[in-house]
C-alpha positions, 0 to 999 in steps of 0.5 A, a space after each residue: 499500499 501506498 501515502 494518500 493520493 499515490 498510484 492514482 496515475 499509472 503508466 506501463 504495461 506491467 504497472 496497469 496490468 497490476 493495478 487492474 489486478 488491485 481493481 484500481 482502474 477506472 478508465 484505460 488509455 490505450 494507444 490504437 496501433 497498440 490494441 492487439 498487444 496490450 488485448 489482455 489488458 483491454 479485456 481485463 478492463 472491460 470485465 471489470 466495467 472499466 472505460 476503455 478509451 482509445 488514442 492515436 497516441 498516449 504519450 500526450 498525456 503520459 508522465 514518464 517517457 515510455 508509458 508502452 502506450 498504456 495510461 491507467 487513471 487510477 483510485 489513490 492507495 490508502 496510507 498504513 501507519 508505522 504500526 501496520 507496517 511493522 506487522 507487516 513482517 513476520 518476523 518484521 522487515 522494513 526499507 526506510 528510504 531517507 529522502 530519495 531524489 530519483 522516483 526509479 530508484 524508489 520504484 527499483 527498491 519496491 521491486 527488489 524488496 517483494 522479490 526479497 521478501 521484505 514486507 515494507 517501506 517508510 517514506 518521508 512525506 516531504 521532500 522526496 521523491 514522489 510515488 506517481 507514475 514513474 516509481 509505479 513504472 519501475 516498481 513494475 507492480 510492487 508498490 501494489 502489493 508492497 506495504 509502504 507507511 509515510 512519516 512526517 520525521 525519517 529521524 524519528 521514525 527511526 527512534 519510533 521502530 527502535 522502541 517497538 523493538 526494531 534493529 535499525 542499520 544504517 548504510 554508510 559505505 563510509 562503515 567499517 562495519 560489513 551488513 553481510 553474516 550481520 547475525 542480527 538481521 534474523 531479528 526484527 529489522 529496517 534498514 535505513 536507506 540515505 539518498 542518491 548522493 548525501 547518504 543517510 542524513 545526521 540525525 536519522 545515522 545517529 539514531 540508529 542501532 548500527 551503521 553498516 557498509 556493503 564491501 566494494 572490490 574494485 575501486 568505486 567509492 558507492 554503489 546505486 542506491 537501487 543495487 546497494 537496497 537490493 544487497 542489503 535487502 536480499 542478505 536480509 533473506 539470505 541469513 533469514 533463510 529465505 533466499 
């Protein structure tokens, strides 16, 4: 699930198909030249009583660069509380996004989270990448099933999670402690990821239980945010015996 107003417009084949499956689509717009290749999506929409409009080119009204010939207007997805996000996993497993700016990274992280079995993502309500059409397209349907909590302060959310008995592990390339083999990943845990280029904010980092890094073998200073998140989430899955 996602914050209020999120997901009211979805573009791309996989994202639209997932929104249809979730029963959120209010109106579907399909490009005339792609009606045949999108027949399954059109049929599903019509079977659900969703109005379907056929236009010459959907790009005129699209937000993303490559809407793949299909755009859906949807009912927004309701938000969840931090308590709900914690309760979504057994044991709890969350990823906290500390003001990421690229919606494609947010979508890619959501996709990896679902693939790795992570239950929830926590995002800030302001000064962060919008969970709009670009993020939904990159997520390829993951944002329809992943629990997402919106908070007013990431640093306060870190403190609240710790009070709930959730270990918070901040990822920082400068840490000497590796996330690989970290025993506490079997416990209720939240991975804290910082913004592209800036990393985790100072106060959120100070409030985390552990600061860990992903060891780099080659001469690189850091990894892309979505790549780092995927590696960390799959380490949680590995330590817990999920993968």
